[in-house]
C-alpha positions as CSV (number, residue, x, y, z in Angstrom):
1,M,0.0,0.0,0.0
2,R,1.4,3.3,-1.0
3,S,1.9,5.9,1.9
4,I,0.6,9.4,1.9
5,R,3.6,10.8,3.7
6,P,5.4,11.9,0.6
7,L,2.5,14.0,-0.3
8,L,2.6,16.1,2.9
9,T,6.3,17.3,3.0
10,H,5.1,20.9,2.8
11,H,2.5,20.7,5.6
12,L,2.6,21.9,9.2
13,R,4.7,20.0,11.7
14,L,2.6,20.2,14.8
15,R,4.2,19.7,18.2
16,P,2.2,17.5,20.7
17,P,0.3,19.8,23.1
18,P,-0.2,19.2,26.7
19,R,-3.3,17.1,27.8
20,L,-6.0,19.6,28.7
21,P,-9.7,19.1,29.3
22,H,-12.2,19.4,26.5
23,L,-13.0,22.9,27.5
24,L,-10.6,25.2,29.4
25,T,-11.6,26.4,32.8
26,P,-11.5,30.2,33.6
27,H,-8.0,29.7,34.9
28,D,-6.8,28.5,31.6
29,Q,-7.7,31.6,29.7
30,K,-5.0,33.6,27.8
31,P,-1.8,34.0,29.7
32,Y,-1.7,37.8,29.1
33,S,-5.1,38.3,30.7
34,S,-5.2,38.8,34.5
35,S,-8.3,40.9,34.9
36,P,-11.7,39.3,35.9
37,L,-13.7,37.9,33.0
38,P,-16.3,40.6,31.9
39,P,-20.0,39.6,31.4
40,P,-20.8,38.8,27.8
41,P,-22.5,41.6,25.9
42,L,-26.3,41.2,25.6
43,I,-27.8,41.0,22.1
44,N,-31.5,41.4,21.1
45,P,-32.3,37.9,19.6
46,E,-35.1,39.3,17.3
47,S,-33.0,42.1,15.8
48,Y,-29.9,40.0,15.5
49,L,-31.9,37.3,13.6
50,A,-33.5,39.9,11.4
51,S,-30.0,41.3,10.5
52,A,-28.5,37.8,9.9
53,R,-31.4,36.7,7.7
54,Q,-31.2,40.0,5.7
55,K,-27.5,39.4,5.0
56,F,-28.1,35.9,3.7
57,V,-31.1,36.9,1.6
58,S,-29.1,39.7,-0.1
59,Q,-26.0,37.6,-1.0
60,P,-26.3,35.7,-4.3
61,P,-25.8,31.8,-4.5
62,K,-22.2,30.6,-5.0
63,I,-21.5,28.7,-8.2
64,I,-18.4,26.3,-7.8
65,S,-17.3,24.5,-10.9
66,A,-15.1,21.2,-10.7
67,T,-13.5,18.7,-12.9
68,L,-13.7,15.2,-11.6
69,T,-10.0,14.1,-12.0
70,R,-8.9,10.6,-10.9
71,S,-5.8,12.0,-9.2
72,K,-7.7,13.9,-6.5
73,A,-9.9,10.9,-5.7
74,D,-6.7,8.8,-5.6
75,Q,-5.1,11.1,-2.9
76,L,-8.3,10.8,-0.7
77,T,-8.3,7.1,-1.1
78,L,-4.6,6.9,-0.2
79,A,-5.2,8.9,2.9
80,L,-8.1,6.7,4.0
81,E,-6.3,3.5,3.3
82,D,-3.3,4.8,5.2
83,A,-5.4,5.4,8.2
84,N,-7.0,2.0,7.9
85,P,-6.3,-0.4,4.9
86,A,-9.9,-1.9,5.4
87,F,-11.4,1.3,4.0
88,R,-12.7,0.5,0.6
89,Q,-9.9,-1.9,-0.5
90,S,-11.7,-2.3,-3.9
91,H,-10.6,1.2,-5.0
92,G,-7.0,0.6,-5.9
93,E,-6.2,3.2,-8.5
94,F,-9.2,4.7,-10.4
95,E,-9.7,4.3,-14.1
96,N,-11.5,6.5,-16.5
97,G,-15.2,6.1,-16.2
98,D,-15.2,4.9,-12.5
99,P,-18.1,6.6,-10.5
100,L,-17.0,9.1,-7.8
101,P,-17.2,7.3,-4.5
102,Q,-20.0,8.7,-2.2
103,G,-18.7,11.4,-0.1
104,Y,-15.7,12.2,-2.3
105,H,-17.5,15.3,-3.5
106,M,-16.1,17.0,-0.3
107,V,-12.7,17.4,-2.0
108,Y,-14.0,18.8,-5.3
109,F,-16.5,21.5,-4.7
110,E,-15.0,23.8,-2.0
111,P,-14.3,27.5,-3.1
112,K,-10.6,28.3,-3.4
113,I,-9.3,30.2,-0.4
114,S,-8.1,32.9,-2.9
115,S,-11.6,33.5,-4.0
116,Y,-12.5,35.2,-0.7
117,Q,-11.1,37.1,2.3
118,P,-11.0,34.6,5.1
119,M,-12.3,35.4,8.7
120,A,-9.7,35.5,11.5
121,D,-10.1,31.7,12.1
122,G,-9.7,30.9,8.4
123,T,-13.3,30.3,7.5
124,D,-15.4,31.7,4.7
125,P,-17.4,34.9,5.7
126,Y,-20.1,33.8,3.3
127,H,-21.6,31.7,6.2
128,F,-21.0,34.2,8.9
129,P,-24.2,35.5,10.6
130,G,-22.5,38.6,12.4
131,G,-20.7,39.3,15.6
132,P,-20.1,38.5,18.4
133,F,-20.5,34.9,17.2
134,A,-17.1,34.4,15.6
135,R,-16.2,30.8,16.5
136,R,-17.5,28.3,14.0
137,M,-18.3,24.7,14.3
138,W,-19.6,22.1,11.9
139,V,-22.6,20.3,13.7
140,G,-24.0,18.0,11.0
141,G,-26.0,17.7,7.9
142,E,-27.5,15.3,5.3
143,V,-26.9,14.1,1.7
144,D,-29.3,12.6,-0.7
145,F,-28.1,11.0,-3.9
146,E,-30.2,11.1,-7.0
147,R,-30.4,7.9,-9.1
148,E,-28.4,9.6,-11.9
149,Y,-25.4,9.9,-9.5
150,M,-23.7,6.6,-10.5
151,G,-24.0,7.1,-14.3
152,C,-23.1,10.8,-14.4
153,M,-20.4,11.5,-11.7
154,L,-17.7,9.8,-13.5
155,L,-13.8,10.2,-12.9
156,G,-11.3,10.6,-15.6
157,E,-8.0,12.1,-16.9
158,G,-6.6,13.5,-20.1
159,G,-9.8,15.3,-21.2
160,K,-12.2,12.4,-20.2
161,E,-13.2,14.0,-16.9
162,T,-16.8,14.8,-16.0
163,K,-17.5,18.5,-15.6
164,A,-19.6,19.2,-12.6
165,E,-21.2,22.1,-10.8
166,C,-22.3,23.0,-7.3
167,R,-24.7,25.7,-6.3
168,E,-24.5,26.8,-2.7
169,W,-26.6,29.2,-0.5
170,V,-27.4,29.9,3.0
171,E,-31.1,29.2,4.1
172,S,-32.2,32.5,5.5
173,E,-35.2,30.8,7.3
174,G,-32.7,28.2,8.7
175,V,-30.9,30.7,10.9
176,E,-31.7,30.3,14.6
177,V,-30.6,32.0,17.7
178,K,-30.7,29.4,20.6
179,G,-29.0,29.0,23.9
180,G,-26.5,31.7,23.3
181,K,-25.5,30.2,19.9
182,V,-26.4,30.9,16.3
183,F,-27.2,28.1,14.0
184,V,-26.8,28.4,10.3
185,E,-28.0,26.0,7.5
186,V,-26.3,25.8,4.2
187,G,-28.0,24.4,1.2
188,R,-26.1,22.7,-1.8
189,E,-27.2,21.2,-5.2
190,Y,-24.7,19.3,-7.4
191,F,-25.0,18.9,-11.2
192,A,-23.1,16.8,-13.8
193,V,-22.6,19.1,-16.8
194,T,-22.4,18.1,-20.4
195,G,-22.5,21.1,-22.8
196,E,-25.5,23.1,-21.9
197,E,-27.2,20.2,-20.1
198,K,-27.1,19.9,-16.3
199,V,-28.3,16.9,-14.4
200,K,-28.9,17.2,-10.7
201,V,-27.1,14.2,-8.9
202,L,-26.9,15.2,-5.2
203,T,-28.6,17.4,-2.7
204,E,-26.8,18.4,0.6
205,K,-27.6,20.4,3.8
206,R,-24.8,21.5,6.1
207,R,-25.4,22.7,9.6
208,L,-23.0,25.1,11.3
209,V,-23.0,26.7,14.8
210,F,-21.4,30.0,15.7
211,L,-20.2,30.7,19.2
212,R,-19.2,33.7,21.2
213,P,-15.4,34.4,21.6
214,L,-13.9,32.1,24.3
215,E,-13.5,34.7,26.9
216,E,-17.2,35.4,26.7
217,E,-18.1,31.7,26.7
218,L,-16.1,31.3,29.9
219,A,-17.8,34.3,31.4
220,R,-21.0,32.6,30.7
221,Q,-19.9,29.4,32.5
222,V,-18.7,31.3,35.5
223,E,-22.0,33.1,35.7
224,R,-23.9,29.8,35.5
225,L,-21.8,28.2,38.1
226,R,-22.3,31.2,40.4
227,L,-26.1,30.6,40.0
228,G,-25.6,26.9,41.0
229,D,-25.8,25.3,37.5
230,K,-23.2,22.6,37.7
231,K,-23.9,21.5,34.1
232,A,-22.1,24.6,33.0
233,V,-18.8,22.8,32.7
234,E,-19.9,19.2,32.7
235,R,-19.2,17.1,29.7
236,K,-20.7,13.5,30.1
237,K,-19.8,10.7,27.8
238,I,-22.7,9.7,25.7
239,K,-23.3,6.0,25.8
240,V,-23.6,4.0,22.6
241,P,-26.9,2.0,22.6
242,W,-26.2,-0.2,19.5
243,R,-24.2,-3.3,18.9
244,P,-22.2,-2.8,15.7
245,F,-22.4,-5.0,12.6
246,F,-19.0,-3.6,11.5
247,S,-16.3,-1.3,12.9
248,F,-13.2,0.4,11.6
249,S,-10.7,2.0,13.9
250,L,-8.2,4.8,12.8
251,R,-6.1,7.4,14.5
252,P,-6.3,10.7,12.6
253,D,-2.8,12.2,12.8
254,A,-1.6,15.7,11.9
255,Q,-0.6,14.8,8.4
256,F,-3.9,13.1,7.6
257,L,-5.8,16.1,8.8
258,S,-3.5,18.6,7.0
259,L,-4.0,16.6,3.8
260,F,-7.8,16.8,4.1
261,S,-7.6,20.5,4.7
262,V,-5.5,20.8,1.5
263,L,-7.9,18.6,-0.5
264,T,-10.9,20.4,0.6
265,S,-9.4,24.0,0.5
266,N,-10.3,24.2,4.2
267,A,-8.2,26.9,6.1
268,H,-10.0,26.6,9.4
269,R,-7.3,27.0,11.9
270,I,-9.0,24.7,14.4
271,H,-7.9,21.8,12.2
272,L,-4.4,23.0,11.6
273,D,-3.0,25.0,14.6
274,S,-2.7,23.4,18.0
275,K,-2.0,26.5,19.8
276,Y,-4.9,28.3,18.3
277,A,-7.2,25.4,19.0
278,R,-6.1,25.5,22.7
279,V,-5.9,29.3,23.3
280,E,-8.5,30.7,21.0
281,E,-11.1,27.9,21.0
282,G,-10.5,26.2,24.4
283,Y,-9.9,22.6,23.1
284,K,-7.0,20.3,24.0
285,D,-5.8,19.9,20.5
286,V,-6.9,20.4,16.7
287,L,-10.2,18.9,15.8
288,V,-11.2,16.3,13.2
289,H,-13.1,18.0,10.4
290,G,-16.9,17.8,10.5
291,P,-17.2,17.0,6.8
292,L,-14.5,14.2,7.3
293,T,-16.8,12.5,9.7
294,L,-19.3,12.2,6.9
295,V,-16.7,10.8,4.5
296,L,-15.7,8.3,7.2
297,M,-19.2,7.1,7.9
298,L,-20.1,6.8,4.1
299,E,-16.8,5.1,3.4
300,G,-17.4,2.7,6.5
301,L,-20.7,1.6,5.3
302,A,-19.7,1.3,1.7
303,S,-16.7,-0.8,2.7
304,Y,-18.8,-3.1,4.7
305,L,-21.3,-3.5,1.7
306,H,-18.3,-4.4,-0.4
307,K,-16.8,-6.8,2.1
308,S,-20.1,-8.5,2.6
309,G,-20.6,-8.9,-1.2
310,K,-23.6,-6.6,-1.3
311,E,-21.9,-3.7,-3.0
312,K,-22.8,-4.7,-6.5
313,R,-26.5,-4.8,-5.7
314,R,-26.8,-2.2,-2.8
315,W,-26.3,1.6,-2.8
316,I,-26.4,4.2,-0.1
317,K,-29.3,6.4,-1.1
318,S,-29.0,9.0,1.7
319,M,-27.4,9.8,5.1
320,S,-28.0,12.3,7.8
321,Y,-25.7,12.9,10.9
322,R,-25.0,15.0,13.9
323,N,-21.7,15.8,15.5
324,L,-22.3,15.4,19.2
325,A,-18.9,15.7,20.7
326,P,-15.4,16.7,19.2
327,L,-12.9,14.3,17.9
328,F,-9.2,15.2,18.3
329,K,-5.9,14.7,16.4
330,G,-4.0,11.6,17.4
331,D,-7.0,10.0,19.4
332,E,-8.2,6.6,18.3
333,V,-11.8,6.8,16.8
334,R,-14.1,3.9,15.7
335,V,-16.5,4.1,12.8
336,C,-19.4,1.7,13.4
337,G,-22.7,0.6,11.8
338,A,-25.6,-1.5,12.5
339,L,-28.7,-2.6,10.5
340,A,-31.8,-1.0,12.1
341,K,-34.6,-2.1,9.7
342,S,-34.9,-4.0,6.6
343,Q,-37.9,-4.1,4.1
344,G,-38.6,-6.4,1.2
345,G,-35.9,-9.0,1.5
346,G,-32.5,-8.8,0.1
347,E,-33.3,-6.2,-2.5
348,G,-35.5,-3.9,-0.4
349,E,-34.8,-0.8,1.5
350,E,-32.6,-1.0,4.6
351,E,-32.2,1.6,7.4
352,W,-28.8,1.7,8.9
353,V,-27.5,3.4,12.0
354,V,-23.9,4.6,11.5
355,W,-21.9,6.3,14.2
356,I,-18.3,7.3,15.3
357,E,-17.0,6.8,18.9
358,D,-14.3,8.7,20.5
359,F,-11.3,7.3,22.2
360,E,-13.2,6.7,25.4
361,G,-16.0,4.8,23.5
362,G,-18.5,7.6,23.8
363,L,-20.8,8.6,21.0
364,A,-19.3,11.4,19.1
365,V,-21.1,11.3,15.8
366,K,-24.6,9.8,15.2
367,G,-25.9,9.2,11.6
368,S,-28.5,7.3,9.8
369,A,-28.5,6.0,6.3
370,T,-30.9,4.5,3.7
371,V,-29.5,1.7,1.6
372,V,-31.5,0.7,-1.6
373,G,-31.1,-1.8,-4.4
374,R,-29.1,-0.8,-7.4
375,Q,-32.1,-1.0,-9.6
376,V,-33.7,1.7,-7.6
377,M,-30.7,3.9,-8.3
378,G,-30.8,3.3,-11.9
379,S,-27.9,0.8,-12.3
């Protein structure tokens, strides 16, 4: 198996950070700050929501064009197989005309960093609802594949690549102010393009949450503790209630996360800079990407279908997921799945629970997937 290491010689070399709690306590705030934490500024939720929605209504949709080259898919496959060889061993090197694996759209349809002025944390201001909520996290989403996906989203090289396009917008009515946080929903549609003809192949929703700066968040925690709310700093492990049909373990290291950032044009510093993640965001180390969790769950389920001999007659129609707890660089994680419900025998629709466990065995990502027969997807 080829290694991804030679591909990463120009990436950051991150020093191992000290072990810290998931969220810093008030005593762990920035070393140059010795004054008491000020109370967070108040906002009017109604006026803030109106302003954020107006911003998103007024900005036009983003159109992102892509060419489905084999080489980019090969790089992601090598990274996944380097993390755990069991991931989709059937890939090998792609050939012209192979369908783009489900989830791999993540590395083709992200706007180039040079096309916008990044926020201080490296993220795209297109999704930013407005201050003081400047810390962004990816909290989940869903993907729904059209039956035309397999026959239209084809890889290639040398002029034989599929041309494709993504249309992205922020759902103005999907903005919500809740619990001192702002939730934003991003909509996406993907098309295979042949001349003037466009065929829709995939619909996606992405859910983001925006948080106050760390000092303000700590001040909120201190105030809640003063009022007797012990849950202000508690983080309980979420117990996994299912017994897995399959599981794949991996340990995402700095090079793996750096490569995924490069492939997805993702400059969010929380995935790249250990010091930033600790001091500015309050985490013990850099985080695993939210979209990477979707790729891992789709790849894990597809790999199981391949291993069990079902891949030639089964296809993942849709998947929804929620990121419940952070996953960190260097910690072992486990991608698991279990069949929840089956209809119509071997060719009928199946409902799967797919999830990711953190290094303590707690539930970090929860997903659900619908698997259908290939004839339903037009193959």
